[in-house]
N, C-alpha and C positions, 0 to 999 in steps of 0.2 A: 718508215718504221728504220732505223739506226739502229746496227749490231756492230759488236766492236768497235764500238768508239765512245769513249767518256771524255766528256764535255765538260770542261774545268774553270773558270771565271776567279780570280783572284782579282775584288779588290784595287782600287790607284786612287788612294787620298792625294788630292792635289790637284791630280788630274782628269777633273770630268767630264772634261770635253771627250776623251776615250771612254768612259766608261768604265770597263773592266782590263784586265790581262788575260787572254783565253792560250791555255795550254790544252791539248788534246792527246791522251795516253792509248792507242791503236793498241787492237789486236784482241784475241782469249784467249791465248796462252801469253807467251812472254811478251810482254810493252813494246812497243815503240811513243817514244814521248814526243809530241814536236811541239817545240818550247816552253819554259819552264816559267814567265814571268818572274817580275822583279824583287831586288830580296828589301822587303818592305817588311818591319816588322809581323809577324803573324803570317807572310804568305807562304812561307814553307809550312806551317801548322794548317792554314787552308786546305793548300795544294793533296796535304797528307790526308787529311780527314776526307775530303773529296774523293778521294782514291777510296780511300776505307767504303766510305758509302756505296761504292758500285762493287764491292767485295773484290778490289785489289789494291795491291800496296804498292811503296817505295820499293820492295823486291823486287817484283814482278817485271821493273824495270830493265829491259834487254840493251837500248839502247836509246838516245837522243838526238835530237835533229830538230836545228834552228836550222831558222825561217834569214835569219840575219841576225848580224851582232850590234844592233841596238840593247841594253840595259833590262828593258822591259820583256826582253824576250829568253834574255841567253844568263838572267842573275842569280837565280837560284841553281844552276845545274851546275855547281860545285857542291853546294850544301849538298844535292840531291845521293850524289857519286860518293860523299861522305856518308850522309845515311844508309847509302847499302851497302856498306863495306865492303865492295870489292871494284875489279872495273868494268864501268858503264861508258863505250865508245861513245863520244859527242860527234857529232859534223856537223858541219858546216858550210857554203861554198868559198870556193880555194880563196876569192875577190875578198871573202871575209874574215880569215882569218886572225889576221893584225888587231881585227876590232875589237878582239875577245879574249886577247894574249896579256899577259903580266907586264910587258914591258908598254903597252899601249896603257892600261890602268896603271902605272910607274911613274907615267909623265904628268905633264898640264895637261890638260881636255884643250884646254882654255889656251891657247899658246901660241905664239908669235905672226902662224899662218891666218889666227882670229881674230888677233888686234891686228893684222893687217887689211883684210876683210873689213873692220870696222871702221880704219879712219881711210876707205875706199871709199864708203856708202855713206861718210862723213856722221856720223852716229854720234851721238851726245854724249861724251861723259860718264852720265849718273845713266844711261839706258846700259850702256857697256857695262856697266856696274852690274847691273841686272842680269846679265846675260852670263858673265861670269859668277857670280855668284849661281846661278840655275846651273851653271855647266859644273861646278864646283860638288854640289849635290849628287851628278850621275854613278860619280866614283863612290859613293854609300852605297848606293842600290844594286852591286854587283860583286863577286868574288868572279876574278877570271879564269879560264880555259887552259889551262897551261897545254892541254895537246891536242887540240882539236881534229881531228881527220877532215883531210878535204873532199868534199863531193863535188861533183857535175851533171850539166844537166843530161837526163835522162839517164842517170842513175837508178836504179832499183835498191830499195828497202821492200823487204817480204816476210813473214809469221802465219800463223793460226789466225787466217781470217781476215788478211787484207795482204795486199800487192797497194805500195807507194812507189808512182812516179816521181823524180825530181821536174821541177820544170825551170829553170833559169827565168826570171824576172826584173832582169836589171830595170832602176828609175827611181824606184824606196831608198835605194842602197844599190851600189852595183853588182853585188853579191845575193840580192835578194832572191829568194826562191818558193817556188809554189808546191804544194807537193800534191799527186791526184791520186783517189785512190780508185779505178778502176770497175770495181766491182762493184760496188755502187753508188756510182758516178758523182764520189765527193772530191770535191775542191778546196785542201785548204792554203789559206791564202796570205798567214802572215800580214804585213801592211799593206800588200799590193793592192787588196780592195778592203775594204770597210764599208760598212752599209750605211752609215750614218752621216759619216763624213767625206769630205774628198782626201784622199793620203796625198803626202806630200815628196815629190820627188824633191831629193833634199840635194843643193848646192853641194859640191864634195870639196871642201878643202885639201884634202891629201891627195891631189892627183896623183902626184908622183910613186904612190903606191898601188894605181893601178894599171892593170896590163895595158888599157888602152889610155896616154894621159890626157887626149880629145873627148874623154868621156859629157857627154852632155845628157846629165839627168832626166830634163823631161823631152826632151828626144827618145833617151834610152827607155820610159816611161809606157811613151804612149805605145812605141812597137810592141814592147811588152803586152799591153791592154790586147792590140789585133793579137799576138802570137797566140794568147787564153784563148779569144773572145769564142773559136769555134768547138770549145772543147764542152762535149755533152755533160752537163752538172747539174745533177738535182741537187744539190748543196753547196753553196760555198762556208765554209767556216774558215773566220777573220779571227785576226789576230787582239782584234777589239772589236765589241760590240755583240750583235744583235747577226746569227746567220741572214745568209742570202738566198733567194730564191732564184730572182731574176736577172744572170749574169749579163747577157746581151744590153738588157735594158739599163742596167747599171755603167756596164761601160758607157754607152751612150753617152749619159750625163755625166761622166768623167769630162768625156770628150768636149761637149759642150763649156763645160767649164775652163775648161783650159784655153778654148781658143774665147771666150767671154774675158779673161782674165787676162790675155795677150793683146786685146782690144783693149784694156781700160788701161794698160800699162803705157799701151802706146800714145793712148788719149790725152793724158798726163805730160810725157814729153811733149806732146805736142804743143804744149804750151808754151815752155820754153825749157833749155837744156837743162838739167838736175843732178845733183848728182842723188841715188839711190833712198837713201832716208828720209828725200823730204816728199817723193811719192807716197808715202805710207797712209796718209787721210785721206787722200783718191782713190788708190788700191784697194782699201779695205775699210770696209764698214764698221768695224771694232777690230782691233788688235788684243788680244787679254796681256795685260800685263807679266812678263820677265816671258813674253811669245819673240819679242823684237827679233830675235837671229831669226825662228822660223819664218814672220814676213817677209825680211831682207833674203831669204834665203828662194823665196817663192816669187819673188819677184828677178831679183839674177837668175833662179832657170827659165823662166817666161824671156826675160831679155837675151840670153844664148841665144835662142831662136828668134826673136823680131833680129835680132842683128844678122843672123847669118839667114832671113830669108830679105836682109835689104830693107827693113822697115827700122832701125834705127841703129846709130854708127857713136861710137867714143869721140868726142870731140875732145876732151881735155883727160888725160893718163894720172893727175894730180899726183897724190892724195890732196883733196878728195877728187874722186874720179864725175867727170860731164857726163851726160848720155842726152841725144838727140834725133826725136822720131825724124824720120824720113819717109817723103810720099803726104 
C-alpha cells in the first residue's frame, strides 16, 4: 500500500519506446511534484485531470522538483506555475540549470558542437538532417524555467506525509538526481532506472559548461548505479513506464548490458579502423529512424572507457576520426 503518492502517467505520441512520461505528486497536504512531463497537446489537461481524480489539484502544488533537464521531464513546469497563478519554486541540480534556461531554448539546439560531432563520426548528410529535425522538435515540447533553484546531493524536501532526500546520480546527464522517500522506502528514479529499457548515459556535447570538463557519462553512470544499489527500496518509480520492485537485479542487468556493448564495439573495431557511424550495423540489431544521435552517443560513451582501459585508440583525428581496437 502506497500512501501520499499520486502517480501521473502522460502518453508520449511518437515515443513508443518510452511508454509514458511519469510525474509524481507527493504529500498528504501541500504537494511536491516530481517532474512534469513534456508539453504535448493535451498533456497539461491529462496531468490536471489525473490530479483531480486523486482528489488533488494544481493549486495544491507547493514545489516542483526535476530529476534532470530534459524536455520530457520539465516541459510543463512553466504552464503549471502559470495555472497556479502564484510563485511555485522549481528545483533542479545545479549542473542542469543551464539546460532548462531561456538562453538554452533561444539558441539552436543542434549547434556547431553537434555538427562537429556528426562530421567526426562520418554521419551521412541525410542522417544528420533527420537528427536536426528531431532536435528542432524539442523546443516545442517545453517552456523554459527562468528562475530554477539549485539543489544538491543530500538536500531534503519534506512536508505532510513525506521526506525526500536528493541523491545525485550523474550518468544519464551530469546533474541527474533520484529522490528517496525513506518512510515508505520509495525511490523516484527519473531516467536513472527504467524497467523496460536500459537508460542511455548520454554523450555530453557541452562539457565546457560542466564542473568537470573530463566528465565521462558511462563511467559516472556505473558509479551512480553502485551508489544506489544498497538503498532499501520497496518500489522504484521511474520517469517512464512501470514501477520496479527488484532494484539490485535490474542494476545487475544494466551492468551486463554495458559490458556486452563494450565488447561488441571492440569486436567491430578489431576488424578494421573505422569512423564510428560505420559501426552501427554491427553494434545494434536495430536503430529506429531519427534515433541516430542516441546510437552514436551510446557508442561514444562506451568508446571513452575502451580508450581509458587501453582497449582502443584514436588513429586519425579526422574529420572523420578513425578508431581501432587494441589487443
